[in-house]
N, C-alpha and C positions, 0 to 999 in steps of 0.2 A: 319867236321860236325859242323854246327852252334850251339852254346850253348845258352840256353834260361835263361832269368832272369825274375822273377815276383817281381815287386817293389811295395810294399804297401805304399801308400802316403795318409796322412790325414791332411789337414789344417783346423784350427778351428777359429782362431781370426785374426791373421795377414796373410801375404803372404810369410814370410821368409822361412818357411819350404818348401813351394811349389817352390819358386825360387831355393832353394838349390837342391831340387829333380830334377828340370828341368835341371840344369847344370850337375848333376850326370847322368841322363838318357842319355843326349846327349853324355857325355864322354863314357858311356858304349857302346852306339851304335857305336861310333867311334872305339871301340876295336873289333868290329865285332860281338857283342852279340845281340841276338834277345830279345829286352826289351819290356815287357808288363807292363804298369803302372796301377795298381789297384787304381783308383782315388776316394777318399772318400768324396771329396767336389766338389763344382761346378767349372768348368773351369774358368780361369780368363784371361783377355786380356794380351797378351805378354808372357804368359806361354805356350809354344808350344810343349814341349817334342819332339824336332826334332829327327827323327830317331827311335822313339819308338811308339808302339801302345798304345792307351788309352782305358781302359775298365772302364766305369763309374759305380761305385757302387751307391746305393741310397744315396743321398748327406746328410751329417750331418754337423752341425755347433754348436756353443755355443751361449748362451744368454749373449750378451755383454761380460763382463769379468768373468762371472760365469762358470768356467770350469767343474762344477759338473752337469750342466744341458745341455743335448744334445737335439738339435732341428732337425727336419726333414726339407726337402726342403720347406715345407709350413710354417715353423716357429712353429710347434707344438712339444711339448716334445715327444721324441720317447717312444714307448711302446714295450712290448715283441714281438708282432707280427712283428713290424718293424725290430727289432733285428734279429728275425728268418729269415726274408726275406733277409736281408743283408748278414747274415752269409751264407745262402744257395747260394746266388749269388757269394760270394767270393770263397767258396769251389768248386763250379762248374767251375769257372774261373781257379782255380788251377788245377783241373782235366784236363781241356781242354788244357791248355798251357803246362802242364808237365815240369816245369822248372828244370834246373840244379842248379840254385841258387835262393833262396828266400831272398830278401833284404827288411827288415822291418824298416821303418823310426821311430826312437826314442824308440819304445817298446823293452824291458820292463822298461826302465828308465822313460818313460812317456807314454802317450796315454793309461792309464789304463782303460779309459772308453770303450775301444774297445777289452778288454779281451774276451768278448762274441764271437768274431769272430777270434781273433788272436790265442788264445790257441787251438781251434779246427783246425785251419789251420796248426799250428805246429804239432799237434798230427797226423793229416792226413799224413803229409810228413814223420813223424817218422816211419810209417809202411811200407814205400816203400824201396825196395832194388834194386840197390844201392840208398841210401838216398840222396835227394838233400841237398846241403850245405845251411846253414842258417846263415845270417849275419844281424847285427844291424847297422844302420846308425845313428850316434849321434854327436851332436856338442860338443865343447870342455868343456862347462860349463853346469852343471845341476842346476835347481832351488833348493833353500835351504829349501823347504817346505815339504820334505818327512817325513812321520810319523814314529814313532818307529816301528822297525821290517820290514820296507819297503826295506831297503838295503839287508837284508837276503833273502827276497822274490825275489828280482831282481836277486841276485846271483843264487838262486835255479833254476829260469827259464832259465837263461843263461847256466848253467852247464847241464841242462837237454836237451836243444834244440839247442843251438847256437854253431857255429864253429868260428865265428869272431865277434868282436866289432870294427867297423871302426870309429875311433874318428877323427872328422874333425877339427883338430887343430895341433899345434906344441908344443911338450912338453918343448921346450926351452923357450916358452912364458908362457903357462899355462898347466901344466900336468893335466891329467884327475883326478888324485887323489886329486887335490885341492878342488873338490866338490863331490867326491865319495870315501868315506873312505874305501870301501871294494875292492878297486882295487887289492890288493895283491891276493885276491881269484879268480880273473879272468884275471890276468896279461898275462897268456899264450894266451888268446883270443884277446887281444888288439893289434890293429895296428893303428898307427897314419898316417893319410893321408896327413897332411898339411891342410891349410884352403881352403875352396871351394870358388873360385872366377870365374867369367865369363871373358873370354878374351874381352878386350875393342875394339869393332868394331868402325870404324870411325863415328863421329857424322853426322847425316843427315844434308843436306843443306850446304850452304857456305855463306860467307859474314856475315851480321848482325845476322844471325840465326845459326851460327856455334858453339855457346856456349862460345866463347872466352870472358872472363871477366865477365861472369854471376855470380850472387848469386843464388845457387840452394837450394831450400827449399823442403825437401822431408819428407813425413810422413808414409813411409812404406806402409802397406795395407790401412791405413787411418782410421781404426775403432776407434782408440783412439788418432788420430792426430790433432783434431780440435784446442785444446789449443795452440799447437806449431804453426800451420798455422796462427791463429789469432794474436799471439804475434809477429810473423815475419812481418806480414803486418803492424802492428803498429810500429814496431821497425825501419822500413826502413828509414823514414825521419830523424831519430835520429842518423844515422850512416854515416861514411865517404864514404860508398858505395851507397848512396841514388840515384846517377845518373846512376848506372849500371842497366842492365836488371836483374830483379828478376823473376826467374822462379819457380812457386809453383807447385809441383807434389803431388797431394793430396792422391793418392792411390785409388783403385777401391771401397774400403769399406767406404769411408767418406760419411756420409748421404747426400742426395741430397740437403736438405735445407742448410747445412753447405757449400757445394760446391757452391751453387748458391749465397750465401751471399759473399763468397770469390771472386767469379767471378765478382761481381759488382764492385770490386776494380781494375779490370784489365784495362790496357790501353796499349799504344804502347810499354812501357818498363816494364810492369807488366803482366806476362803470367801465366794463371791458367789452368792446365791440369790435367787429371786423371793419366796419365802414359806417360813415355818416354822410349821406348825400348833401346835408346842409352845413357841412364843415365851414365853408367861407362865411356863412351867416353867423355861426357860433363864434368865429374868431372876433367878430365885431363887438361882442359883449363879454368875451373871455377876460379873466384877470391876467392870464399868461398863457402863451403857447410854447411848448417844448417839442421840438421836432427835428427830423433830419432836414437837410437844406436843399432838397430838390427844387428844380425850377418852379413847378406848379405851386408847391406849398409856400415857397418864399414869396411868390407873387400874390398869393392869397393873403399872406401876412401883411404885405405892404399895402394892398388895396384896403384891408380892414383897419390899418393903423394900429395893429395889435402889438403889445409888448411881447417880445419873443426871444427865446434862446434856441439857437440852431447848432446841431452837431453835424458838420459836413461829412459826406462820404469820401474817404481818402484812401481807398485801396490803391495798390501800385498803379501809377499811370493815370489815376482819376483826380484831376485837378480842378475840374469845372466848378464844383460846389464850393470849394474853399476860396477860389478866386472871387467869385461873385459875392460870397459872404463877407470876405475881407473888405471889399469896396463898400458894401452896405453898412458894415459895422463902423467904418471910418466916418460915415455920415450920421451915426447915432440911431440907425433904423433897426438894429437888432444886436444881440449879444452872442458871441461865438464861444462854444466849448469844444476844443479839438477832440476828435474821436479817441486819440491815443491817451487822453487825460480823463476819459469818461469813467466816473464811478458815482455811487450814490452821494458820497461826501462832496466831490467836486461839483456835481450838479446842484446840490443844495446851496453851495457857495455862489454858483452862477445865478440861482433864483434870487438870492439876496441882492446880488449886484444889479440884476435886471430891474428889480423893484425900486432900487435906489436911484435909478436914472429917470430923467423926465419921460413922460409918455411920448413915444415917437411921433414926429410930425408926419402928416400924409405925404407920401412920395410925390415929387414934382415931375417925374419922368412919365413917359407915355405907357399907360396900362390898358389901352383900348386896342390891343393888337389884333384881336379876333375880327373886329369890324373892318379894320384896315386891310388885313390879309384877305378877307372874303371879297372886299371890293377890288383888290388887285387881281385876284383870280377871275372875277367876273369880267374885268377889263381884258384880261388875256383871252378869255373865251371869245369875246367879240373880235379881238385883234387877229384871231386865227384866219378870219375871212378877208382881212384888209392889210395885214402886216407883211413885212419882208420875208423872203424865204429863209430857210435854215442857213446859218453860218454868216449872215450879213449883219451882225451886231456892231453898232458903233462902239468905239472904245473910249468914250468920254470918261474922264476920271471923276470920282466922287470924293471931294475933300473930307467928308465925314468918315469915310472908311479907313 
């Protein structure tokens, strides 16, 4: 009998969470699971959720970097009627799909803005016998801006509803306890999956457009990528790689006026595009990658063994990208340029420094997280019918946490 998974996915500013969810959904489908993605934001080019069904909820996003203000599809602040309609749509989808596993991206460690629908969803499944298994999908590092008492609240929700916390990282590099002090209280729920990376498919085309020797400049989703893209355009003539092809991948969320300004600088060896589906493959043959330091881009860089300069996102309270980048830079796997120091001149100096260092060695930590996570979800689906009832989790400690 095919087991079903309901995967709640909500992207707000960048596209990193969505890309990771895309890889996970494809991995779960490959395990023979019937995956339905409850998608809380608008679909994006290149994010296909192959093998899964997509159920679009009323779309939500945030106002720029203000994570406290939710906007609807028309850009208006959401109100109680909008929340009620979206909650009803999610609960109806849950009843219709009747999943064996509910996988929730980030909550309760984040996405608190969606408590209005997620707590009722979890409560609805708590009343079913045999109860569907509940799992959280979370990256290796949490932001450091949690308020007093927040960790206790997180633990309470996890112990009440959740069977697993799937941490998409490797504890030999960064244990989850590095940014979540309450790990001992949930250690029995934690399973490390390894880092989520997409297999690198061959780059499209051949000859001059096969990506060999390119400088790849990427800005993630693009919502906050304009300073990096402008600095890279200005840095080009100041670097030893000025005669190489420079490919600018702006992301779908870069404002049109910024994209058009950048595109005016395009020529035969300067390519400006919104998106490249074969980005991981191009990294393998690139002379250099210059990018923001989001989880997905960083893991693609490590999997490719590419020379790389990263500019971590460091808005107030945003510590995740810098912490991971610092650890990787100490191992010689990439070069950091702090966002506060970014200019065409400093980026040109960073290019020279990156080229002077040895080619990075392939990372030794686990980069096969999609396969492991999918297997763990498949095991949960089977466990629904033989496992213990809600709330009887053993509390064995995990020394790696």
